[in-house]
N, C-alpha and C positions, 0 to 999 in steps of 0.2 A: 396414506398407507398404514397399514396396522400390521405390524410381524410380531410373532412371540415365540420367546426363545425361552432356553431352559437349560442349566446343567448337566450332562448326564454323568450320575454319579459314579457310572461305570467307565469312563473314558476321560471323564473331567474337563470334555469339551463340552462348549455351548453348541445344542439344536435347537433348529425350530420346530415348535412344536402346533398344532392344531386349536387347541383351547387356553384358555385361562386359567392356570392352575396357582396355586399357593407356592412362594417364591421362587417365579418368573419375572422376567425381564420382557416388557411392554415398547416397541419402539414405533413411536408414532412418528410419520411425516406428512404433512401439509393433509390432516386430514380432511375427508369428505363431512358431508351433512349428517349420511349414515352410519359413518365411524363415530363421530361427535355422541351424536343420538346413543349410541349403543355405550360407548363410553361412559357417560353422564349418568343414563337410568338404570344401566344395568351394572353398572360394577360401580358406579357412585363416586365418580371422579369428579373434584369442583370443577365449574363449568370456567370459572371466572381463573383456575389456577392453568388448563389447556389455552383461553384466551390471551394471557400476560405469556408463556412461553413462546406464541406464534407471532405476537406482536414485535416487529424488526425494530421496533424503537425501544424495545423493554429495558432497563437499567439491569446490571446485576445486582441479586438480592437473594435472601431468605425470607420465607414467609410460613407460618404456621396455621391452621385451621382445621377444624374438623377432624384431629388426629391423622390430618395430611401434613407432610411438611413440602415445601416446593422450594427448590433452590435454582436460582437462575446465573448462570455463567457466558458469558461470551466468549465465544471459538472461532477461529482465525479462518477466513476461505479463500480462495485460490481462485478466480475466475478470467476466462478472456472475455474482452468486453468491445475492442476496439479493434479493426486489422494494425493500423499502426502503434498499438500497445498491446504489445504478444500477450503480457498476463497483471493481472492486478488484484490485488488484496482488501479485502473487507472482514468484518467481522459480523453474526448475528446469534441472538441469543438460542441457549440449549435451557430448555426447561428439564429437570429430574423431579420428579415427582415419588414420593415415597409413600405408598399409604398401608399404616400400620406396619404389621410384617407381615403383610400378605403379597403384596406386588412391590416392583420398581419398575416408572414410567421414564423416559426419556421423548419429547416432545422438541420438534425444531418445524422451521416451515419447508427446511431444504434437505438434500440428502447431504447426510454428514458423512465425511470420508473418515474420521475419527472412529467413528460406532462401526463402520463397515467391517473394520480390523476385529472390534469385540464379535461381530456377526460370523465371521471367517473364523475365529480363534486364533488369532494371530499374536493375540495378547496373553501371557502367561496366565497358571494359576486362577482365572476367573470362576467366580463362584456366585450365580446368580441368588441363591439363597442365602448368602453372607451382605446385605445391601449396602450394610456402611462400607465397608471392606471394596465394593463394586463401585459405590459413588468415586471414593478415593481413585480406584484407577481410572475410570473417566477425566479428574482433574489432572493426575499426574499425565495423564496424554495429550489433554488441552496443553499443558504448559508445554513438553516437550513440541507439540506442534507449532507452537508459538517460534521456539529457537529455531523448529525445520524454517518457518515461512520466512523469520530472518535471515537465517542462509542466503535463500534464494533469493533475496531482498539486495544483499549483499553481492551476489553473483551478477545480479542484474545491472546493478550499481557500478560493478567494474568494468562489463561489456559496455554501459552506455557511455561511461567515461571514455572509453578507447575510441569509439567510434566520434564522440565529439572531437578528439584530438586528431583526428584524421580529416573531419569536415565537421564544422558548425551547422547543424541543419536543426529548426525548430521541432522536429521529431524526436529529436534525444530530451531535448529539454523538457516536450511535455511528457515525455516517458520519466524522468527524475521528480517532477510536479506530482506527477501522479504516485510513483513510491511514497514521496513525503507525506504525501495526505493519506497514503495506507499508513504509515508509521504513526500517526495522529489518532488515526481507529485504533493502533495496539497500545498505545500508550493508555488511553482512556479505558480501553476494555480491561487490561492486566492489572491496572489498577483498581478496578472494581473489583474484578476477579479475587484479588489481592484481600481485600475487605472479608469478601463473603468465606475465602479460605480461614483467617482469623477468627471469624466468628465462628467455624466449626469447631475450630481449636480448644475454643472455649468447652464446647463439650455440652454447649446447651438446648443446640438442635438437634444434635446425634450423639449419642452411647458411643463414644470412643475408648477402645484398649489403649492400653498402654504402648502395645505395638501400631494402632492405628494413629496415634497421637504422632508416634516419631516417623511415622511414614507420611503425615499429612505436613509434618514440619520438613520433610526432606522436599514436600512439591511446593510449598511455599518458598524455602531456598531457590527453587529451582525456578521460579515464576518472578522472584527480586533479579533472579540474574537475568530473567527475559525482559525487566523492565530496564536495566541499565544498559544492555544492547541495543534497547530500542533508541535510548534516549542517547547514546553513543552514536548508534549509525542514524539517527535523525541530525543531531548536527553535523556531522560529516556530510549529510547527503545536502542541507541547508547552505553549507559555505559552497560548496561545492556547486551549485543552482547557482549561487548567486556570483562566484568567480568567474564563471561561463557567460553569465549576463553580462557581466561587467566586458568580459573579454570582445563580445562579439558588438556591446556599446563602443569599445575603444577600436576595434577595425571599421566601424559604420565610420567614425569620426575621422580615421587616418583616409578612407575612401573618400569621404566630402573634402579633406584638406587636398589632398590627390588631385580631383575634378578641380576644385577651383585653380588650384595652381594651373594645369593645364590650361584650363581657360583664359588664364592673366597670360599666360605663354603665348598664346595662340591667338590672342585678340589683337598684341604689339602689330605683326605683319596685316592686319586685318585695318588698324587704324591708320598704321603709315601709306598704304596702299590708298587709302582712303582720300587723306591730306593729298598725295598726288596726284589723286584721281580726278580733281576738280577741274572745269573747263572753265577755267579767267586764266589772267595775264598775272605775271610778277612769279607765277611758280618755278621754285630754284631746281635748276637742273633739267627745265623744261627743252632748253634750244642745246641741250651737250649729246653728243653721238652716244654718249656712255649715260645715260640720264638712267635708263631702266633699270642698268646694274648698280647706278650707286644707289637708288632707291632701294633694291633687294640687300646690299647690302647694309644700308643703314637699319631695314626692318630684321636682320640675321642678326648684329652685333646687337641690336635693344633687345632681343627676344631670348639672345646666349646672356647678357648682364641679369636681366631678369630672372632667366633660371638659375644663374650663381646665387643672387640673393635671395631664392625661394628654399633653396639648397642650405643654406647659411641658418634660414629660420626652419628650417626641419620640415620643410612643407611640399617637398619632393621627394 
């Protein structure tokens, strides 16, 4: 998919246009061969830059070649994968390509919710003519989105903990493990994005004004805040998962101890009845009219004594 946008000077809002003109923004999502051929041959976009941006495993970085600047940053994604896991979080690379002072391109392998807000003019003061500022607005939106995803993870963690307190089930533990895995992705991506922002702040790759540097400094601070939140949330989540795993293990041990105690108590009557049930001479109480009751009382007394002993050993 290839769509072209440009800021309307009269309304100061982004609108979709039919052709590529100077000062436009080109949003590319999972392009087909025809669109790739158009970008490479007609516009002259570096094919490697597009390939890097579409590579899911590509790391966040900056590259310059033939008066084209490539900025790759990782963005958070929320997705539904399994019925037993309501939502999952991951990151994918977003490529931002600046072609001299002509165009700005965003390239991604999937539809990005962050860019939809720009397309729908939900972000204020957007101007595709000022490409450097537009890049900073995208970075700002990405940092804010990380914080939003972290809040969702915290809410899901609280809900899962409430369910675990009521009933310890594997589904909830799998949910916590899934969220913890998402936080690992977030940690790596946020630190990579921080390195990219710090390089941009030096002004080597983009010519930033004093206001732009102040704006970028605020974005870096927000990104650091997201990193701290991820670290805290990850530590809490890891401790919670370990605690509930220990609780499940302790419950299993208690059940095993209880079953062992029950087996011991109920095996005593079986042993007694087995001894007095042998068809041999000389069995005690065999000729007594109260022999059956005596044997039953012996089995009952021995079972009670075993029960009292097991209670003292905290096995019942």
